[in-house]
C-alpha positions, 0 to 999 in steps of 0.5 A: 280733764278734756284739752281744748285748742284755741286757734286765732286770727286777727285779720293779719295773722292766723295762729294754730294752737298746738299746745291747748289747755285743759279745761273742765268742759266745753262751756269753759272753753267757750268762756275762754274763747270769748275772753280772748277776743277783747284782748286781741282787739286791744293789741291790734287797735293802733293798726287801724279802725276796722278789723275782725277777730276770730277764735275757733275752739278744737277738742282733742279729736280736732273737731271745732266745737266752738267759734266766735268772732268780734268785729271792730269798727271805729270812725272819727265823728269830727273832720280834724280828730284823726289828722 
């Protein structure tokens, strides 16, 4: 089973995956990459309303085989709600 490595960036910190995980194929790695983005956004929501989250998937040779980003933008629609 191939090993894939998931490097992430949450707008502040970039983390390089040195361990990786074994997955059946590249499509499984794609699904895992997409699945991690909402979790990253949830963890960083208290820090602000604008942020870009990114994940890159590398294969065992170190080649990036897939990448995805999630842009989070939030804004208050009433004047006093965020105060």
